[in-house]
N, C-alpha and C positions, 0 to 999 in steps of 0.2 A: 408236445408232439412224441415225446418218449413215452409217455402213460399208453399212447394208442396202441403202439407195438405190442405192447403189454397184452392186450385182446385179442391178437390178431394169432392165429397158430400159424406153422408151418403150410398146411395144407390151404387152406384160404388166402395166404400168398402166392402159390403157385396157381393157384386158379385164378387169380386176380391180373398176374402176368398171363397167361394163356389167354384170358379173355381181351387184354390190352393188347395182346399179339394179333390176335382175330381182327379186332376191330381197326387198329391204326395200320397193322402190318410193320415186317420186320424193318423197313428201310424209315420210317420214319417215330419208330421209339427211340433212337439218339437222339433225335433232333429235338422230342418232346422232353428228353430228361435234360439236354442242354439249356432250354427255354426255361424250364423249371429250376434248374441251377442257379442261372442268371437272374431271374426272378427271386429266389431267395435270396442271393447277394445283395440285390439292390433293397430288398426290405430290410435285411440287417445294415446294410448302410444309412438306410435314412430311419432306423431307428436309433441307430448310434448318433447321428447327426441332431437328432431330435434330442437325445439326452444330452450332448454337449451343450448346445442350446439354453437347455434348462440350468443345467447346471453355470454357465456362462451369468445367466440372469440372477441367477440365487446368490451368487457366491458375495455379490455388494451387500446384499441384504444379510447373508451370513459375518459377515465384518462388521456391518454395524449393530447386530445384535451380540455380536462379540464385544465391541468396545461400548457400547452400553453395560451392557453384564460386568465387565473389568471395571468400570467407572463406578459402578454402582458397589461392588465389592470393596474397592479401595474408598470410599468414603463409609461404607460400612465400618470397616476395619479403624479407620481416623475417628470416629464416634465412640464406637468400642474402646478404643484406647482412652479416649478424653474421658470417658465416663469413669474408667477404670481410675485413673489418676485422682479425679474429683473423689471419689470415693474411699480412696487411699488418704487424700488430704484429709478429707474429714474424720476418718478414722484415725489419724494421726492428731489431729484437733483435738477429739473426745477423748484420747488416751492421755494427753499432756494435758488439758485444763479441766 
């Protein structure tokens, strides 16, 4: 929404405000502004609630993926150490034999 204001000059904004004043009248403009404000608050709250719900549902999946990744890394490190030990034993046997 901030990007839209970049394309509106001061004179255009004044013209829009004057047209709103003529069309709706001076008494109803504050009520319209309050209604728009309430709508924006409700929209932001709904967006925030949806984002929290999404994060709650995906947190279990993230935990499972992290546990799986940790398990794979641990097993990979064990296998790597075992291979290194076996290679070292073979090198020692070849050097002595």
